[in-house]
C-alpha positions in Angstrom: 0.0 0.0 0.0 1.1 3.6 -0.7 1.0 6.1 2.2 0.9 9.7 0.9 2.1 11.1 4.1 5.4 9.3 3.8 5.3 8.7 0.1 6.4 5.1 0.7 5.2 1.6 -0.2 4.8 -0.8 2.7 2.6 -3.6 4.2 -0.4 -2.8 6.3 0.4 -2.2 9.9 -0.8 0.0 12.8 -0.9 0.5 16.5 -2.7 -1.2 19.3 -5.5 0.7 20.9 -5.7 0.9 24.7 -6.4 -2.6 26.0 -6.6 -4.1 22.5 -5.4 -7.7 21.9 -2.9 -8.1 19.1 -5.1 -10.6 17.4 -7.8 -8.1 17.2 -5.5 -5.2 16.2 -4.1 -7.0 13.2 -7.6 -7.8 11.8 -8.8 -4.2 12.5 -5.8 -2.5 11.0 -5.7 -4.5 7.8 -9.5 -4.0 7.3 -9.2 -0.3 7.9 -6.3 0.3 5.6 -7.2 -2.0 2.8 -10.8 -2.7 3.0 -10.2 -6.4 3.1 -10.7 -8.8 6.1 -7.6 -11.0 6.6 -7.8 -14.8 7.2 -4.8 -15.2 9.4 -2.1 -17.8 8.7 1.1 -18.5 10.3 2.9 -15.8 12.3 6.1 -14.3 10.9 9.2 -13.1 12.9 8.5 -9.6 14.3 10.3 -6.5 12.7 12.5 -4.5 15.1 13.7 -1.0 14.1 14.0 2.6 15.4 11.2 5.2 14.9 12.3 8.7 15.7 15.0 7.3 17.8 12.8 5.0 19.8 12.7 1.1 19.4 9.6 -0.3 17.6 8.2 -3.8 17.2 5.7 -4.9 14.5 4.2 -8.3 14.5 3.1 -9.8 11.2 1.2 -12.8 9.9 0.8 -14.4 6.5 -2.8 -13.9 5.6 -5.3 -14.3 2.8 -8.0 -11.8 1.9 -11.5 -12.9 2.4 -13.9 -12.3 -0.5 -16.1 -9.2 -0.4 -13.5 -6.6 0.4 -13.2 -3.2 -1.5 -10.4 -0.7 -1.2 -11.4 2.9 -0.9 -8.6 5.5 -1.2 -8.2 7.8 1.8 -5.8 10.2 3.5 -3.8 7.4 5.1 -3.6 5.0 2.2 -4.2 6.3 -1.4 -3.1 3.3 -3.4 -3.3 -0.5 -2.9 -1.8 -2.9 -5.4 -1.6 -6.7 -5.6 1.9 -7.5 -7.1 3.9 -10.6 -8.0 6.8 -11.4 -5.6 9.4 -9.9 -7.8 7.4 -6.7 -8.4 6.6 -6.3 -4.7 10.3 -6.7 -3.8 11.1 -3.9 -6.2 8.2 -1.6 -5.1 8.7 -1.8 -1.3 10.5 1.2 0.2 12.2 -0.4 3.1 14.6 -3.3 3.2 13.0 -4.7 6.4 9.8 -5.2 4.4 11.7 -7.0 1.5 13.1 -9.3 4.3 9.6 -9.8 5.6 8.4 -10.8 2.1 11.1 -13.4 1.8 10.4 -14.6 5.3 6.7 -15.2 4.3 7.8 -17.1 1.1 10.2 -19.3 3.1 7.3 -21.3 4.5 3.8 -22.4 3.3 1.4 -19.6 2.3 -1.7 -21.6 3.2 -2.0 -23.3 6.5 -4.8 -24.6 8.6 -5.2 -23.4 12.3 -5.7 -25.8 15.2 -6.3 -24.0 18.5 -5.7 -25.7 21.9 -7.5 -23.8 24.6 -7.3 -24.3 28.3 -10.7 -23.5 29.9 -11.2 -20.1 31.4 -11.1 -19.4 35.2 -13.5 -21.7 37.1 -12.6 -21.0 40.7 -10.8 -23.7 42.8 -11.7 -27.3 42.9 -11.5 -27.4 46.6 -14.1 -24.8 46.9 -16.7 -26.5 44.7 -18.9 -29.0 46.6 -20.7 -30.7 43.8 -19.5 -33.0 41.0 -16.4 -31.5 39.5 -17.6 -32.2 36.0 -20.3 -29.5 36.7 -18.0 -26.9 38.1 -18.8 -23.7 36.3 -16.9 -20.7 35.2 -16.5 -17.9 37.7 -17.2 -14.2 37.0 -13.5 -13.8 35.6 -13.9 -16.8 33.5 -17.2 -15.7 32.0 -15.4 -12.4 31.0 -12.6 -14.4 29.5 -15.0 -16.5 27.6 -16.8 -13.4 26.3 -13.5 -12.1 24.7 -12.8 -15.3 22.8 -15.1 -14.5 19.7 -13.2 -11.3 19.0 -9.8 -12.9 19.4 -10.5 -15.8 17.1 -12.4 -14.0 14.4 -9.3 -13.7 12.3 -9.1 -17.5 11.8 -12.4 -17.9 10.0 -15.1 -20.3 11.1 -13.7 -23.0 13.5 -15.0 -26.4 14.3 -15.5 -26.4 18.1 -14.6 -29.5 20.2 -14.8 -29.4 24.0 -14.1 -31.5 27.0 -17.5 -32.8 28.5 -17.1 -30.6 31.7 -19.2 -27.6 32.2 -16.3 -25.2 32.5 -14.9 -26.2 29.1 -18.2 -26.1 27.3 -19.0 -22.7 28.8 -15.6 -21.4 27.8 -16.3 -22.0 24.1 -20.1 -21.3 24.1 -19.8 -17.6 23.3 -17.5 -18.4 20.4 -19.8 -21.1 19.0 -22.9 -18.9 19.2 -21.1 -16.0 17.4 -19.7 -18.3 14.7 -23.0 -20.3 14.4 -21.4 -23.6 15.0 -22.3 -26.5 17.3 -20.2 -27.5 20.3 -19.1 -31.2 20.1 -18.1 -32.7 23.4 -15.5 -35.5 23.4 -14.4 -37.8 26.1 -10.9 -37.8 24.7 -10.3 -34.3 26.0 -12.1 -34.7 29.3 -10.1 -34.8 32.5 -10.5 -37.9 34.6 -11.6 -39.9 31.5 -9.0 -39.2 28.9 -5.5 -40.7 28.7 -2.6 -38.6 27.4 -2.2 -40.9 24.4 -5.9 -40.9 23.7 -6.0 -37.1 23.6 -3.1 -37.0 21.2 -4.5 -39.7 18.9 -7.9 -37.8 18.8 -6.2 -34.5 18.0 -4.2 -36.2 15.2 -7.5 -37.4 13.8 -8.9 -33.8 13.8 -5.8 -32.5 12.2 -5.9 -35.3 9.5 -9.3 -34.2 8.2 -8.2 -30.7 7.5 -10.9 -28.7 9.1 -9.8 -25.6 11.2 -10.5 -26.6 14.8 -10.8 -25.1 18.3 -10.4 -27.6 21.1 -10.9 -26.7 24.7 -9.6 -29.0 27.5 -7.7 -29.0 30.7 -4.2 -28.0 31.9 -3.6 -31.6 33.0 -3.9 -32.8 29.5 -2.6 -29.8 27.5 1.1 -29.8 28.4 1.7 -33.3 27.2 -0.7 -32.9 24.3 1.1 -29.9 22.8 4.6 -31.4 23.2 3.6 -34.7 21.6 1.7 -33.0 18.8 4.7 -30.9 17.9 6.8 -34.2 17.7 4.2 -35.9 15.5 4.0 -32.8 13.2 7.8 -32.6 12.8 8.0 -29.4 14.8 9.9 -28.2 17.8 7.9 -28.3 21.1 7.9 -25.0 23.1 10.3 -24.6 25.9 7.4 -23.8 28.2 4.3 -25.8 27.0 2.0 -25.1 30.0 -0.8 -22.6 29.6 -2.6 -20.5 32.1 -6.3 -20.6 32.3 -7.9 -19.0 29.4 -4.7 -19.1 27.2 -4.3 -21.1 24.0 -1.8 -22.4 21.5 -2.4 -22.0 17.8 -0.9 -24.6 15.6 -0.6 -23.7 12.0 -0.4 -26.9 10.0 0.4 -27.4 6.2 0.7 -30.9 4.6 0.8 -32.7 8.0 3.7 -30.5 9.2 3.8 -27.8 11.8 4.5 -24.5 10.0 4.3 -22.3 13.1 3.2 -22.2 16.7 2.0 -19.2 18.8 0.6 -18.7 22.2 -1.9 -16.1 23.3 -3.8 -15.2 26.6 -7.4 -14.0 26.6 
C-alpha cells in the first residue's frame, strides 16, 4: 500500500488501541487500511527498528484476503496494489519489508489453524462442593470466555470440540454462538476420563481431516498434548508448553507438518 504522508510503499500495519489484543488489532488495522478482512495464517518473525530514535516492534502474519473486500482510497492510504513477488520486492520502500516478504515465502502460504485452549477461570476445585464435572466458570472466567469470539475471528469459522465438563463447554459457548457452529463434546479431552495418548490420537485425527478446529480442554492434558503433537508434526515443542487458564496455543499446519506455533492469553 502507498502512504501519501510518507510517500512510501509498505505492508499494512498499525498500533494497538488501549487494552486491545494483538489478534484483534491485526484484523482491524488490515481492514481499515485495505478494505479487506484478513484470514490469518502463520505468524512471522517480528520486525524491530528505530522510529524517531525509539525502538519499535511490529508483528506480522501471513494472511489471505476474504472475499467481498473493496479498497477505498483515503488520506492514510491512497493506493493499494496486488503484485507478484518480484514486483513487490522492487516496489517496497524499506529493506525490512523485503526481508519480511522473503520470510513469508520461506514457508507455506496456506495453513490450517488448530487451536488448543485451556478453559477459562473456574474457581478452585476445593471450593466446589458438587461433582467437579459440573464446576462452572467464575465471573472472571465468563469475562474471559466473552472475549474469545473477538480474538479468534481472524481465523475464520472453526469447528468447536470441548471436554465434557461444564467449565470447558462454557468457555467455548460464546464463540460457538457468534460463529453459528455446534459444540461437540469429546471424552478424549475430558479430564479424569482421557488418557494422554488418547488425547493426542484424537487430536491427530482432527488435524488429519483438514478442518480448522478449536479444542477446549484441561491443563492436566494440554502440556503433554502440545509437546507430543509438535513431535508428530515434525515441529519443535515449546520450551514452556504449559498454559494459564484462558490461554491457547495456535498450531498452523500445512501438509501434515507444523508451520508455526504461537501462544496467546485472553
